[in-house]
N, C-alpha and C positions, 0 to 999 in steps of 0.2 A: 503494500499500500503506499502510496507516495503521498507526502505531505508538502504543502506550499514552500515552507522554509525547511525542508530537507530532513526534519526529524518530527517525530511525534511529540506533540506538546503535552500529551498526557502521560508520558512516560518519563520516568526519572531513573537513569541506570536500567535496570531490567524488571522493574517494577511499574506495571500500569496504575496510574492513578484514576480515581472517579471521584466524583462528587460526594459529599457527606450524604445528601439525600438519596443517592443511588445506592451506596454502602448501606444506608439505613434499611432501604427496602430489600436489597439482597439478603441480608440478615434476618429480616422478618420472614420472607419467603423461605429460607433454610429452616428457620424454626418451623414454620408451618407445615413444610414436607416432613420434617423430623416427628412432629407430634400428630400428623395425619389430618390436621384442619384443612389442608388444602393438598390437591394432587397435582402432579406435573403438569397435567392438561390445562390447569387453570393458570398456569403462569404464562407470562407474555413468550412468543415463539424464540426470541432471541435468547432469553434466559434457560428455556427448555433445550434449545441447542447447545448452549455452553455447558449445561448439566450433562446432557448425553454425551457429547464429545469428552468430558472430563471423566465421566464414568467409563467409558471406553477406554480412553488411554490409561486409566488405573487398572483395569482389567488385563489390558495388554502386558503392561508392566510386570504383573505377576503371574502372567499365563506360564512362561518358561519354568519359573520356581515350582509352581503347582504341578507340572507334568513331570519335573524330576522328583519331586516327594511321592507322586503317585505311582512313579516307576520304581522308586526304592521301597515304598510299601508292598507292590506286588511282589517284588523279589523276596522281601522279607517272608511275607505269606507263603509264598512257593517253598522257601528254604525249609520253614517249620512245617509245613504240610509234609515234604520230602522225609524230614527227620521222623515226624510222628507215625509215617506210614512204612518206614523202613527201618525196623528194630536194629540197633547196633549201628546205624549210619550216623554220621555227624554232618554239620553244615559244610565242612570241608569236601566232604563225599558229594554233596549237591553241587557244590561249585566245580568239581572235578567233571561231575556228569555233564554240566552245563557247557564246559569248555570242551570236553571231548564231542558233544552234539554239534558245536559249531564247527569243529574242526571237519568232521563229516560232511557238513554242509558246504565247507570249502570257503567258509567266513573267516 
C-alpha cells in the first residue's frame, strides 16, 4: 500500500496505531465475543476478516508442532502395544522391527 508521504502515518516502528475510540470498540467486541453476547457475524466485515485471518495464522503457526506431537504419540502408542502383545519383547525390539521393515521397503 502506498502512502502520499512514502510512509504509513498510523505506524510507529512496526506497531500500527489506531485511535483510542477504535481501540475501545475492538476491546468491547473482543469481550463480547469471549462472553458470548455477540457473534462474529454481528461485527463489521473488516473486523471479522481481521479476526479470521489472525485465527488462521495462529492455526498455521502451530500446525507443524501439533503434527509432530501426534506422530510422537502414535509411535509411543504403537511401541507399548507391541510390548504388551509380545511377552519378553522391549521397546528396543519394536524399534529394531520398525527399522527392519523400512530396510525391506528400501527406505
